N, C-alpha and C positions, 0 to 999 in steps of 0.2 A: 695604553688604559684610556677608555672613552670618558672623558669629563666634560661637561658642559659648563662654562662659567660666564655668568653674565655680571657686568659691573654697572652700577646704578651711580652717575654722576650727580643727578640733581637730589636735592635733599629728600631724605626718607619721608613718605607719605604715611603717616600713622595719626592715630586719634591724639587731640590734644592734652595736655596735663590739666589738671586742676588749676595751675598757674598761667596757662594759655601758652607754654613754652614748647617748640619743638624741637626733636634733634636735630644737631647740626652735623652729624657725622654722615658716614657712607655704609651702604648695605651691598656686601658682596655675595654672590650666591653660586652654587654649583650643585650638579646632581652626582651622586656617588654610587656606582653600580658593579663595585668589582671587590666586594667583601669575601675574604676568606673565613671570616669568622661566622658571618649569616650568609653562606653562598646563594647566589641567585636574586638576593634583594636589591631593591633599588630605593633611594631616598634622597629627598633634597636637605642641603644644609645652607643655612645663612650666616652670614659672619658680620656683626656690626661694629664698625670701626668709629669710636667716638672723635669729636672734633680735637680734642686734647691730646690723642696719641700723634707722636712725632717719629716713631720708627727708630729712634736711637737707642733704646733699650728694651729689653724683653717686657711685655705688659702683663698685667694680671689678666684672669679669665673667668668669665662665668660660662657654664656649659648649662643650657636649658633644653629639655626634652619637649617635643610637639611643636617645636617652631617658635617664632617670636610671640609673645603674650604679655599682658599687662603693662604695656607702654612701657617696657624695661629700657628700651634706648633712651627715651626722653629722661626717665627718672635717673639713669646712670650719669647723662651729661651734667644734670643738675647737682648730684652728689659728688661728682668729681670736682666741679667748680666750687662747692662750699667746703671741699676737703674732708667731707665723710666717708670717701671711698678713693682707691688708688684710680689711675689711668687704667681701665678694664676694657678688654675686648669681649663681646658676647658672640658665642658659637651656638647658634640654634639648630637643633638636630630632630629631624622627624623620623618616626619609626620606619621600618624596612616594608616592602611589599614585594610580593612576586608576581608578575604578569605574564599572560601569554601573548602570542604573537600578534594578537588584536589589540592587546593593550588592556585586556580585562583581567582584575585582580584574581588570582587562582589562591592566594593566601596572605592574610593580615599577620605581620609579625609582631605586632606590637606587644601583645602580652607575652609572647615568647622571650622578648628582649627585655621588657621592662620588669615583668612581675617575678623573675626566677631569681632564686636568692643564690648567685653565684657571682664570681668577679668577672663574667665573660663580658658583660656591657660596659664596665670600665675599662676593660683592656681594648674592646673594639674602639671606643673613643680615644684612647691613648695611642694605639699603634696603627689604627687606619683612618681615622676621621682627622686628628689633628695633624699629620704629617701633609694632608691635602691641604688644611688650612693655610698651614705655612708656605706652601708654594703660591698663594694668592699675593697680589699687590693692590694698594689702592689704584684710582685713576691718576693720582699724581706721582705714582712710582714708589710709595712708601712699602717695605716689605713688612710682612706681619711676622711678628716674633712674640712667642708666648714663653712665659717663665714657666719651667717645670718645679718651682717649689710648691709644696702643697699648701703653705700658708699664702700663697698667691692665687689660690685657685677655689672657686666656689661651683656649687652645681644645685640646680634647681628643677623642680617639674611638678605637675599637678597630677592627681589622681595616681594611675599607675607611674606616671612620671615621677611623682612624689616618692614612692617607693623605690624607684630606680636610683633616684637622686640619692636617699640615704644609704641604700645599699652599696651603691659604687664607692662612696666614701668611707663606709663602714669595712667593707672588703679591702679598699686600698686606700688608706690612710696616708700613704706617702704621695697619693696623688690629689687628694683633695682634703681641706680643712674645714671647709664653710658650707652648709647644707640648708636648704629651705625647702619642705615638703609641704605642699598645700594639698588638702583632702586627700592624704596618701593613702594607698590601697593596701593596708596592713592586715589584709583577711585573708581566709584560706582558699586563695585562688591559685597559686603556684608556691605556696609555703610561706607567704607572708606573714600569717599568724603565728610562724615559729620564731619571728625577729626578736619580740621582747623577751623570751627565753634565752636566745643567744645573747642578748645584749647584757642581761643579768648575770650570765655566768662567764662571760668573755672579760679578758684584761681589757680596762678602758684604753679607748684610742684618742689620739690628740684632735678632738673635733668640736665645732661649735655647730649648734643645731637649733633651728627654729621649726615647730610643727604648727600648721593651722587646720582647723578642721570645723564643720558646722554641725549643730545638735541633732538636725533630721537627716544626715547624711547617710544613705544606704543605697547606692546606686544600683545595686541588684540584691534582694534580701536572701537570695539563695545562699550568698557568700557570707551574710551577715551584715552586722551596722558598722560603717566604716568610721563613725563617730566614737564608738566603743571599743574598737581596736587602735585607734588613735590615742584614746585616753590610757589604755594598757600600754602602748609604746611610751607614751611619756612618761608613766610611772616607772617602767624599766630604766629610761634613761636617767631618770632622778636617782633611782635606787643605786645606779651604776658609777653616779658622780659626775655626768656630763655637763658641760657648760651648754645648757639647753634652756629655751624659752618657748612658751605654746601660747596659742590665743584660740578659744572656742566662740564661734558666732552662732547666730540663728541663720538657719536655712537648710538647703539640702546640698546635693552633689554638685557643687558649682564652685570655680576658683575666683569667682568675683571679690569676695571678701578677703581672699588671700593675696589678690592683686591690689586691693584698696590699701593695705598696710604695707606695701612692698618696699616703700621708701623707708620706713622706720625699721622694717626687718633687715635690710641692707646696712642701715647704720649699726645695728647691734652686731650682725655678722662680721663687719669689716673693722669694729673698734679695735684699736690698739695695734692695727696694721703699721710695720711690716714685721711685727714681733710674731713667733710662731705661737699656735693656740696650744696651752697648757695641757698636759694630762691629768685629769683629776680622779682620784679614787674615791670609790662609793661605799657601799656597805656589804659587799661579798666578803665575809671573813677569810674565806679560804684564798682568794685572790690576794686580798691585802697579806695574808700571812706568806703566800710564795713570794710574791714580787719585791725586789729590792729597788726602790725608788732611785731613778737615774742610771740603772744598769739595765741595757738590753743586750741584744744578740752583737757579737763581735767576730769577725772572720778570722779562722785560724788555719793550722796547717793540716790538722789530723783529728779524727774522733778521738774521744777520749776513752772511750769504751766500746765493745762489739754490739751492734745493735742486735736485738734478739726478738724473735716472734712468741716466746714465752718467757714468764717470770714467775718466780716463787715467792709467795707470800712471806715476810718475815716470819721466822721461826718454823718455816717449813710446813705449814698446814695444809696447804693446798698450791696448786698451779694453775695459772692463767694461760691461755693460749688464743692467739688471733685465729679468728674464723675467716676463711677467704669469701670475698663476694657478700659480705653481710656486715650490719653495724654491731653485731654481738660478739661478745668474747666468752668463750667457754671455761670453765672451771672444772677441776677433778681433784678431790681430797686426795691427801698423800698419806699412806700408812707408814710406821716406822720401818718396815722393810722396803720401802719405796714403791709399793704397789699403788695403783690408783683405783678410785671407786668415786661412783655418784657424779658422773660426767655430766655437765648440763651447759646450756646458755645461761650467764649470768650476768655479766656487765653489758650496759646498753649504751651507745655512742650516737651522738648526733651526726648527721651527713650534711653534706653541702648539696643544697638544691635535690635532695632525694638520691643522689648517687655520690658514692665516695669510692674512688679506685685507689686511695693511698694504701701504701704497704702499712700494715698495723705492726708497729714495734712496740714493746711493753717493756715497763720497769715499776718497781715498787720503791717508795720511800720508806724509811725508818718506822713511820707512823701508820704505815699499810694503805696509804692512797695509792691508786694505780694510775699511771701516767701511760696514755695510748696515742700515738701519732695518728693524725688524720688531716683530710683537706682543708679542716676548720683551724687547725693547729694543734697542740698538744691538750688532749683532754685528761682532766683529772677527775677520778671517779672516787667516791665513798667506799667504805666496807660492804655496804649494801648495792652496789654497783650502779649507783647514780652519778652521773656527772654534775659535778659541783664547781668546777671552774674550767676555762678554757684559755691557755696561754698563747699569745701570737706567735707567729714563726715568721723569718724573713720571706718576703715575697718571692713566688715562683714554684716550681712541684717540689714537694716533700718527698725525699727518697729514702732518708733513713733517720732514726732517732736513737739517742743512747742516753743514759744517765749515769754519772759517775761522781762519788763525792757530793759537792755542791754545786755542779755543773750539769747543766743540760746539753746536749751537742745534736745537731743537726746536720744534714746534708741536703743541700736546696739548688737545684740545677746544676750539680756537680760541685758545688763550693760548701765548705764546711764552717760553721758556725758553732760558738759557744755562748753560754749564758748562765752566769751565777745566779742562783735562787736562795731562799732562806730555808730550804729542807735538805736532807741528807739523803743520798741513794742507798737503799738496803744493799746488804751482802749476805753471804751464807750464814755469817756468825751474829746478824742482827736479831735480838729477841722478838718474840711475838708481842705485838703492841696491844694495849688495852683495846677492847672492844667499843665501837660507837654505839652499839646497841641497835634495835630494829629501825628505829628513827620513823 
């Protein structure tokens, strides 16, 4: 693998902080051009190792998109010294570019990487960038060692990097617990406008979040107002119960105000470390009625029921069937003689990044809620076909889902997991539940 690594022994030359302090650590740099996830791309990666890092234990980390910014190395050094954050290594990653043989850019990959509502960017960092970072050594021979605990890791970015930061942590809360989004692009660019809806409907995740934006922020009005979408995202986070704070300043699409408060934001995000960030439940009544606090997925030996691509509504009123290559589920009314009539698309599911290739396995509970497996998790629909809750599943490719008694079962990457919930699976003997009305 071709890797260009440059070591800077001299003190990092960056802007002075308000106190006049300079960072005392070391910046390491390399170029990464062997991505399997984003083939053909080339990007630069910088790694700031603070002076307090000894190399005798894994360090906490901050991943920041678009490279170094906001005088972060100097701020980190100061906060580590005052005990407001742990010893932390910063990884600055630029977005990818594809160039021709003359070095001219054929394609900028920034929006494709940062704005997409999938777990791809988080997995790129984890599986391709961080292993390269840990091959580095400082000029005096200290190996770079990074903690793999989510509570030890933060992610940050501006604009498209801001939505990339929140989305990476939201998709993979096992990798990041702390998020700072500055002028985040939660607009209709590559599905970012759906983020608030997914936050409201999804089972809460163990994240601490800070959003900052400016009141006249609209980088390109064809996509709408960045500020309005940040307000909507903030409202969704509050509704869902997240440990989140927000700051709205005067100005346009600029990260200057977000950088100005970086010190205070870091103090908030790292408060209480090394304790893990708590899951806080909000106002989604269906999520709250389903989830049993403290009970998550546990690996087990076998599925407790047979996965099925169709399910019968309690009492036998109709059958629901998964429809291939679509986010719709069809239903057909059932006659007393078993005949079917009035078949039509009825249930509508959310998709991950506009594409969802997960196999749809279906089940009803005794109250008539429909459970459908998807790349986003187990989506739970009301009687009128609308998703009201999304339950998280273990990370990986979801292969099958089934529901028996009060347990959900899934197979992910060949492993079987079970989880108890506060609802009961419907059986052929379950009576027809009371209608929820047209809503």
